[in-house]
C-alpha positions in Angstrom: -27.2 -51.9 24.8 -29.9 -52.2 22.1 -29.8 -54.7 19.2 -28.4 -52.1 16.8 -25.4 -51.4 19.1 -24.8 -55.1 19.9 -24.3 -56.1 16.2 -22.5 -52.9 15.2 -19.3 -54.6 14.1 -20.7 -58.0 13.3 -19.4 -61.1 14.9 -16.9 -61.4 17.8 -13.9 -61.7 15.5 -14.7 -58.5 13.7 -15.3 -56.8 17.0 -11.9 -57.8 18.4 -10.1 -56.8 15.2 -11.6 -53.5 14.5 -12.0 -52.2 18.0 -8.4 -53.1 18.9 -7.0 -51.5 15.7 -9.1 -48.3 15.8 -8.9 -47.8 19.6 -5.2 -48.5 19.8 -4.2 -46.2 17.0 -2.3 -43.4 18.9 -0.6 -40.8 16.7 2.0 -39.9 19.4 2.8 -43.5 20.0 3.0 -44.3 16.3 5.4 -41.4 15.9 7.7 -42.5 18.7 7.8 -46.2 17.6 8.7 -45.4 14.0 11.2 -42.7 14.7 13.5 -44.2 17.2 16.3 -43.9 14.8 15.4 -40.3 14.1 15.3 -39.5 17.8 18.8 -41.0 18.2 20.1 -38.8 15.4 18.5 -35.8 17.0 20.3 -36.5 20.3 23.6 -36.7 18.3 22.8 -33.4 16.6 22.3 -31.7 19.9 25.9 -32.6 20.9 27.3 -30.9 17.8 27.9 -27.2 18.3 25.9 -25.2 15.8 26.4 -21.7 14.6 23.5 -19.3 15.5 21.2 -18.7 12.5 21.8 -15.3 10.9 18.3 -13.8 10.8 19.5 -11.3 8.3 20.4 -13.9 5.7 17.9 -14.4 2.9 16.9 -17.9 1.9 15.5 -19.2 -1.4 14.2 -22.8 -1.6 13.8 -22.3 -5.4 17.5 -21.4 -5.9 18.5 -22.8 -9.3 14.9 -23.3 -10.5 14.7 -21.4 -13.8 11.0 -20.6 -13.5 11.3 -19.0 -10.0 12.6 -15.7 -8.6 16.3 -15.8 -7.8 18.0 -13.8 -5.1 20.6 -12.8 -7.7 18.0 -10.7 -9.6 15.7 -7.9 -8.6 11.9 -8.6 -8.3 11.5 -6.2 -11.3 13.9 -8.3 -13.4 12.1 -11.5 -12.4 8.7 -10.1 -13.3 10.1 -8.9 -16.7 11.7 -12.3 -17.3 8.6 -14.3 -16.6 5.4 -12.3 -17.2 2.6 -14.9 -16.7 0.3 -13.5 -19.3 2.6 -14.5 -22.2 5.1 -17.0 -20.6 4.2 -20.4 -22.1 3.6 -23.4 -19.9 5.6 -26.6 -20.6 7.0 -29.6 -18.8 10.0 -27.6 -17.9 7.9 -24.6 -16.9 4.8 -25.8 -15.1 4.4 -22.7 -12.8 6.1 -19.4 -12.0 7.2 -19.2 -8.3 8.3 -16.6 -5.8 9.5 -17.3 -2.3 9.4 -15.3 0.9 13.2 -15.1 1.5 12.8 -14.2 5.2 11.4 -17.7 6.0 13.8 -20.5 5.8 12.5 -23.6 3.9 14.0 -26.8 2.6 15.9 -26.6 -0.7 13.6 -27.7 -3.5 16.1 -30.2 -4.9 16.3 -31.9 -1.5 12.6 -31.8 -0.6 10.7 -35.1 -0.2 7.7 -33.7 -2.1 9.8 -33.9 -5.3 9.3 -37.7 -4.9 5.6 -37.5 -4.2 3.5 -37.4 -7.4 1.1 -34.5 -7.4 3.0 -32.6 -4.7 6.1 -31.5 -6.7 4.9 -28.0 -7.3 3.3 -27.2 -3.9 4.6 -25.1 -1.0 8.3 -25.4 -0.1 8.9 -27.8 2.8 9.7 -26.8 6.3 13.2 -27.8 7.6 13.0 -31.1 9.4 9.8 -32.2 7.7 9.0 -35.9 7.2 6.7 -36.3 4.3 7.5 -40.0 3.9 6.5 -40.6 7.5 3.2 -38.8 6.9 2.4 -40.8 3.8 3.2 -44.1 5.6 1.2 -43.2 8.7 -1.7 -41.6 6.8 -2.0 -44.7 4.6 -2.1 -46.9 7.6 -4.8 -44.8 9.2 -6.8 -44.9 6.0 -6.5 -48.7 5.9 -8.0 -48.8 9.4 -10.9 -46.6 8.2 -11.5 -48.8 5.2 -11.6 -51.9 7.4 -14.0 -50.1 9.7 -16.3 -49.3 6.8 -16.2 -52.9 5.5 -17.0 -54.2 8.9 -19.8 -51.7 9.3 -21.4 -52.8 6.0 -21.6 -56.4 7.3 -23.9 -55.4 10.2 -27.7 -55.2 10.3 -27.7 -51.5 11.3 -29.8 -49.2 9.2 -28.2 -47.4 6.3 -28.8 -44.1 8.0 -27.0 -45.2 11.2 -24.1 -46.7 9.2 -23.7 -43.4 7.4 -23.7 -41.5 10.7 -21.2 -43.8 12.3 -19.0 -43.8 9.3 -18.9 -40.0 9.2 -17.8 -39.9 12.8 -15.0 -42.4 12.0 -14.0 -40.3 9.0 -13.8 -37.2 11.2 -11.6 -39.2 13.7 -9.3 -40.4 10.9 -9.0 -36.8 9.5 -8.1 -35.5 13.0 -5.5 -38.3 13.4 -3.9 -37.6 10.1 -3.9 -33.8 10.6 -2.2 -34.4 14.0 0.4 -36.6 12.4 0.9 -34.0 9.6 1.6 -31.4 12.3 4.1 -33.6 14.1 5.8 -34.3 10.7 6.1 -30.6 10.1 3.9 -30.9 7.0 1.8 -27.8 7.7 1.8 -26.1 4.4 1.6 -28.5 1.4 -1.3 -27.4 -0.7 -2.6 -24.8 1.9 -3.1 -21.6 0.0 -5.3 -18.7 -0.8 -6.4 -19.1 -4.5 -7.3 -16.2 -6.7 -8.6 -16.4 -10.2 -8.2 -13.5 -12.7 -8.5 -12.8 -16.3 -5.4 -13.1 -18.5 -5.4 -9.3 -19.1 -5.1 -8.8 -15.3 -2.8 -11.6 -14.4 0.4 -9.6 -14.8 -0.8 -6.8 -12.6 -2.1 -9.2 -9.9 1.0 -11.3 -10.0 3.3 -8.2 -9.8 1.5 -7.1 -6.5 1.6 -10.6 -5.0 5.2 -11.3 -6.0 6.4 -8.1 -4.5 4.4 -8.5 -1.3 5.7 -12.1 -0.9 9.3 -11.2 -1.5 8.8 -8.4 1.1 7.5 -10.7 3.8 4.0 -9.4 3.7 2.0 -12.5 2.7 2.8 -16.2 3.1 5.8 -18.5 2.6 5.6 -18.5 -1.2 3.3 -17.9 -4.2 2.9 -19.3 -7.7 1.0 -18.3 -10.8 -0.1 -20.4 -13.8 1.6 -19.4 -17.1 -0.2 -19.5 -20.4 -0.9 -23.0 -21.6 -1.4 -22.8 -25.4 -2.5 -26.4 -25.6 -5.5 -26.1 -23.2 -6.1 -22.4 -23.9 -5.1 -21.6 -27.5 -6.9 -18.3 -27.5 -5.4 -17.2 -24.1 -8.8 -16.3 -22.6 -9.1 -18.8 -19.7 -8.8 -17.5 -16.2 -5.4 -17.9 -14.5 -4.9 -19.1 -10.9 -2.6 -17.5 -8.4 -1.8 -19.4 -5.2 -0.5 -17.7 -2.0 0.8 -20.3 0.3 0.4 -20.0 4.1 2.9 -21.4 6.6 0.4 -23.5 8.6 -3.1 -24.5 7.6 -4.1 -24.9 11.2 -3.0 -21.4 12.2 -6.2 -19.5 11.6 -4.7 -16.3 12.8 -2.0 -16.4 10.2 -4.4 -17.6 7.5 -6.6 -14.7 8.3 -3.7 -12.3 8.4 -2.8 -13.2 4.8 -6.3 -12.7 3.6 -6.5 -9.3 5.4 -3.3 -8.3 3.6 -4.6 -9.4 0.2 -7.7 -7.2 0.8 -5.5 -4.3 1.7 -3.6 -4.8 -1.5 -7.0 -4.6 -3.4 -6.7 -8.1 -4.7 -10.0 -9.5 -3.4 -13.2 -7.3 -3.7 -11.6 -5.1 -6.3 -11.1 -8.0 -8.7 -14.8 -8.9 -8.5 -13.9 -12.6 -8.2 -14.3 -14.9 -5.2 -11.2 -16.0 -3.3 -10.9 -19.5 -1.9 -8.7 -21.2 0.8 -7.5 -24.7 0.1 -6.5 -26.3 3.4 -4.6 -29.5 4.0 -1.2 -31.0 3.4 
């Protein structure tokens, strides 16, 4: 071992602390330890006879949300009720939503993301998801990363080597958190294809996306930004449309949604780039 490697973490105390914390962090073990109660409940649930899920039944996680499509109205009525070009943004109308009624998701009013600032208006949650567990575990893993960085800065390693090793640890932390997110069934979140269009085109674009989403052709849900007269008094700023995918790690499905958007002439025909925002 060269001198750089020998003083990587600093003194023996830092070595013992950081190596034990980083090396011992096991996502699967973390999940098991903190969900013993949930596992017990799961066993009890299996003892209860459940009715088979009716695959023909439609589901709407936005039921009762006034700025979302309702199963009690046609898609045409919904589009006429909330045209994004002229519908005004407000605290009570931050976005306009449409769900894929063929994919069951947690009711919005019972979703944990409604208690997570910045996530209230993202993709509808999967049944059985544990956002609170992800936040707790993710925060703990980030604390380990921070301690690692602080210990690294106390060493005599070159700045270039520190940067290289920190990047590796950041990649490891990202992989751990993504793995935890998957086990917590937080696989959608902010994951979406994002399109930008001019105000004069937003109604047409949204009409196509809303119909395709409601017809089970795209992702699990979609949203469009209404007109905000405070930040865009002239109504000339581009509008964003987000098409949520079911699982950010499922590249086949992510690609399928993009392919369908192209078939619907919503990518190249618009003359605007399209972006994918991964992550939960």
